[in-house]
Structure formats: C-alpha cells, structure tokens
Legacy VTK file of the C-alpha trace (Angstrom):
# vtk DataFile Version 3.0
C-alpha trace
ASCII
DATASET POLYDATA
POINTS 255 float
36.134 97.537 36.001
36.640 101.154 35.292
39.698 103.224 35.844
38.368 105.089 39.535
36.926 101.710 40.926
40.564 100.126 39.939
41.705 102.700 42.287
39.400 102.144 45.271
39.437 98.551 45.169
43.552 98.940 45.324
43.338 101.169 48.561
40.101 99.442 50.156
42.862 96.459 50.202
46.139 98.182 50.882
45.426 100.676 53.119
47.722 100.042 56.091
50.067 99.550 54.096
50.155 103.649 52.954
49.781 104.544 56.477
52.783 102.669 57.649
54.953 103.236 54.431
58.139 104.852 54.985
58.766 106.412 51.606
55.066 108.257 52.067
56.202 109.090 56.069
59.420 110.986 54.581
59.825 113.383 57.441
62.606 115.122 55.544
60.362 115.853 52.423
57.046 116.615 54.699
58.853 119.229 56.780
60.563 120.749 53.371
56.533 121.308 52.432
56.399 123.001 55.475
59.294 125.303 55.263
58.081 126.130 51.298
54.255 126.958 51.959
54.734 128.449 55.721
51.362 128.011 56.828
49.859 129.873 59.982
46.770 129.361 61.880
44.667 131.428 60.003
44.756 129.076 56.768
42.616 126.636 55.839
43.877 123.439 53.667
43.082 120.807 51.331
44.528 117.726 50.911
43.616 115.632 47.892
44.105 112.188 48.126
45.263 112.192 51.276
45.828 108.126 51.430
47.570 107.810 54.581
47.357 110.959 55.716
50.454 111.963 56.168
50.416 115.571 54.646
47.238 115.962 56.768
49.522 115.239 59.777
51.856 117.349 59.071
50.052 120.439 58.523
48.021 119.862 61.213
49.352 121.909 63.650
50.555 124.592 61.442
46.859 125.711 60.353
43.393 126.294 61.545
42.062 123.241 59.712
43.166 120.804 57.341
39.895 118.908 55.170
41.779 115.470 54.237
39.393 113.717 50.894
40.136 110.785 49.493
38.511 108.737 46.938
38.537 105.441 48.949
35.975 105.291 51.952
38.455 102.367 53.535
41.630 103.924 53.433
39.896 107.274 54.689
38.458 105.546 57.601
41.740 103.842 58.655
43.618 107.213 58.049
40.962 108.836 60.642
41.783 106.407 62.930
45.220 106.501 62.924
44.981 110.655 63.972
42.390 110.558 66.028
44.300 112.562 68.647
44.747 115.562 65.298
40.930 117.230 66.134
41.300 120.061 63.483
41.179 117.351 60.684
38.027 116.438 58.907
37.270 113.622 56.274
35.285 113.870 53.066
34.848 111.314 50.788
36.256 113.356 47.226
36.839 112.678 43.670
40.083 114.404 43.259
38.427 115.583 39.876
35.315 116.567 41.007
35.831 118.290 44.355
32.489 119.228 46.428
33.463 122.867 47.639
32.763 126.650 46.469
35.308 128.074 44.307
38.348 129.876 46.219
37.432 128.776 50.071
40.840 127.224 50.348
44.668 129.197 51.759
46.843 125.930 50.918
46.133 123.197 48.356
48.394 119.847 48.537
48.664 116.948 46.807
51.344 114.447 47.398
51.969 110.765 45.728
48.894 110.525 44.357
48.133 111.983 40.708
49.817 109.042 39.019
46.497 107.791 39.628
44.230 110.079 38.544
42.413 109.289 34.899
41.903 112.815 34.477
44.881 114.599 35.734
43.494 118.505 33.498
40.688 118.183 35.082
42.681 117.825 38.459
43.965 120.914 37.907
41.358 122.652 36.759
39.296 121.740 40.141
42.411 122.299 42.494
42.688 126.087 40.871
39.028 127.021 41.169
38.899 125.816 45.100
42.088 127.431 45.730
41.747 131.454 46.864
43.771 133.986 44.961
47.359 134.739 46.142
46.985 130.829 47.702
49.394 128.060 47.493
49.419 124.437 45.524
51.835 122.315 46.845
52.280 119.212 44.349
54.335 116.213 44.728
54.317 113.198 42.463
56.202 110.253 40.558
57.097 111.678 37.332
58.552 109.951 34.034
61.695 111.074 32.238
61.430 113.353 29.484
63.362 110.597 27.459
60.206 108.742 25.789
61.632 104.808 26.112
62.607 105.597 29.839
59.117 107.477 29.925
57.361 103.957 28.746
59.077 101.595 31.154
58.748 103.374 34.465
54.801 103.896 33.629
54.845 99.750 32.309
56.438 98.910 35.099
54.013 100.588 37.669
50.699 99.282 35.576
52.608 95.560 36.065
52.994 96.079 40.008
49.523 98.123 40.404
46.734 98.090 37.833
44.899 101.042 39.209
48.538 103.148 37.900
47.397 105.499 35.553
50.656 107.324 34.153
53.369 108.923 35.590
53.566 112.090 33.667
56.483 114.310 32.556
57.158 117.467 33.911
56.574 119.034 30.961
53.392 117.545 30.182
52.709 118.615 34.088
53.846 122.126 33.342
51.763 122.431 30.199
48.440 121.119 31.571
49.013 123.851 34.607
49.910 126.799 32.338
46.339 127.042 31.443
45.784 128.396 34.697
46.427 131.158 36.541
49.383 129.654 38.605
52.616 130.534 39.323
55.615 128.563 40.177
57.508 129.743 43.503
59.603 126.924 44.059
60.229 123.289 42.379
62.485 120.514 42.957
63.642 117.109 41.204
65.068 114.814 42.910
65.693 110.705 42.614
63.969 108.818 44.964
64.942 105.296 46.490
62.759 102.477 46.624
63.121 99.544 48.788
62.089 96.664 46.333
60.478 94.682 48.909
58.650 97.162 50.666
57.388 98.851 47.227
55.962 95.685 45.517
55.147 93.797 48.825
52.530 97.485 49.137
50.266 96.617 46.383
51.374 92.496 45.376
50.564 89.299 47.279
50.700 87.322 44.180
54.235 85.293 43.763
53.773 85.186 40.542
52.928 88.689 39.895
55.800 89.429 41.933
58.239 87.774 40.463
57.240 89.089 37.056
57.945 92.788 38.451
61.363 91.982 39.436
62.282 90.116 36.283
60.739 93.640 34.586
63.445 95.490 36.416
66.240 92.844 36.443
66.054 92.141 32.634
65.615 95.865 31.772
69.040 96.745 29.246
71.902 98.522 30.603
70.919 102.089 29.644
67.606 101.552 31.971
69.401 99.752 34.982
71.461 102.724 34.620
68.807 105.338 35.315
66.461 103.611 37.837
70.169 102.342 39.400
68.964 99.290 39.997
70.685 97.444 42.617
70.715 93.929 43.159
72.333 90.848 45.110
73.183 88.075 42.483
69.502 87.456 40.955
68.199 89.275 44.205
66.845 92.854 43.237
67.116 95.363 46.486
66.136 98.693 45.171
65.917 100.821 42.559
65.412 104.819 42.036
62.596 106.692 40.544
62.052 110.359 39.434
60.057 112.692 41.772
58.758 116.363 41.487
58.144 118.208 44.201
56.641 122.274 43.313
55.251 125.157 44.417
52.514 127.312 42.320
50.908 130.724 43.472
47.563 131.395 42.175
47.523 135.317 40.935
44.889 137.627 42.304
LINES 1 256
255 0 1 2 3 4 5 6 7 8 9 10 11 12 13 14 15 16 17 18 19 20 21 22 23 24 25 26 27 28 29 30 31 32 33 34 35 36 37 38 39 40 41 42 43 44 45 46 47 48 49 50 51 52 53 54 55 56 57 58 59 60 61 62 63 64 65 66 67 68 69 70 71 72 73 74 75 76 77 78 79 80 81 82 83 84 85 86 87 88 89 90 91 92 93 94 95 96 97 98 99 100 101 102 103 104 105 106 107 108 109 110 111 112 113 114 115 116 117 118 119 120 121 122 123 124 125 126 127 128 129 130 131 132 133 134 135 136 137 138 139 140 141 142 143 144 145 146 147 148 149 150 151 152 153 154 155 156 157 158 159 160 161 162 163 164 165 166 167 168 169 170 171 172 173 174 175 176 177 178 179 180 181 182 183 184 185 186 187 188 189 190 191 192 193 194 195 196 197 198 199 200 201 202 203 204 205 206 207 208 209 210 211 212 213 214 215 216 217 218 219 220 221 222 223 224 225 226 227 228 229 230 231 232 233 234 235 236 237 238 239 240 241 242 243 244 245 246 247 248 249 250 251 252 253 254
C-alpha cells in the first residue's frame, strides 16, 4: 500500500475520532489563529487537510467562503455532516500536494496538525504558495520534532508505531528551509508544548491491544533524558500523558 493510501485508510477508519478530539478542537489555539490572521468578510480561504473541520468552522463566520479540503472522502463526508449549518463552507476531495485551484486564488491558506502525514512537504509548500494571492496569509500549525537528532528520531518512531500513516514531523529548521525558497515571510511564530492524554491519543488510531501496549511500552521504557523532554507522566506502570512540540507560524506572501 502506498503512502497516501495509508493516510486515506487511517482517516476513513477514524474520521469521527478526529471530529470529537479535544486536542484538535483546542479553542484557545483556534482563537489565536483568528487573532493572528485578522480575517474579514471579503476573504476567500482554503483549509488544507481539514480533518474534523475545526479550522474551517472557526473561520467560517469571519470570511466570505471557506474551501475545506481533505484527501479522504469519508473524513470529508463526516465533517460536512457535522458542520451542516455552516453554509459558506464548501468541501472538496483534494491532495495537498496537487491542489486543483488556479494561481493566486485565496486570501488565506491554512493547514493545521496535518502536514506530518504528507509524503512530500516541499510540494505542499509549492502548491500553497501558488494558490495564495500576493499579500495573502499562510497560517500553519503542526507537530514538529526537536532539533536534537536523538529526540527527533524518537518522536517520529513513536508516531509511526502508533499510526503507520505518519510520514514525518519535521524540525522547525527544516520547515523554514523549505519555505525559504518561496516569497513568504514570517510575521508571527510560536513554539509550544502540547500535552497529549495518552489514552485519548492512542485510541484515536489504535484498536489492537498489542499495538497499544507496544506504544505505551515505548514511552515507559524510554531513557531518562527522553522522558524528561517529553514530560512523560505515569502512575506506577500506567502512562497518563506526555508532551510533544508544536509550531504555529504565520507567513505573508510578497507582492
């Protein structure tokens, strides 16, 4: 099975879990995206890999239209049903690395907690830049890995163990290198820790008890340095939560 088929299979099976996920519905973060981008009713927005539609829902009252896209038809269908009352959101099955839109179409392009599933992040950024209007805004949020190679390797192996559709959480330096090729300038950025309650996180993608145990053991058996960095919380032999790095950044396209 190729990489994108893995992604579609994972999200088709777990579509409702992403709609109801408290991590993905983080109101404080979604409100900050509004505050940073200052949308208005003249703007047309593209939300790439909308998943449960949390970004599209948040922006809908503030813009003219939102085009909510996703690679997985089942995910998009579930989200459309969930957001049936948001009448200015349109839904299109789209590959983030091959956007079926004309050049310079959108005032805002967003992508939140999704790009670690993209096989070719460079192509995603190329397409984002292409469809963004001059002076348009690109707001991006994703799980990222540490600049430390040991921690980078660890978090990506952990994510892959839990979800085979995970491609790679890039380092901030890697994202900045990719984006530097295009006429996009950083206006705001924030690096933060994101707490993940273990059961909620693992149950979103894993049903097999043996796989769950393997993921839990991978965290519990980590060395002291890794456990400290990811702030692993446990009660005796039960894993309660851990934290990963998340980067939120807003770019503006040049004239």
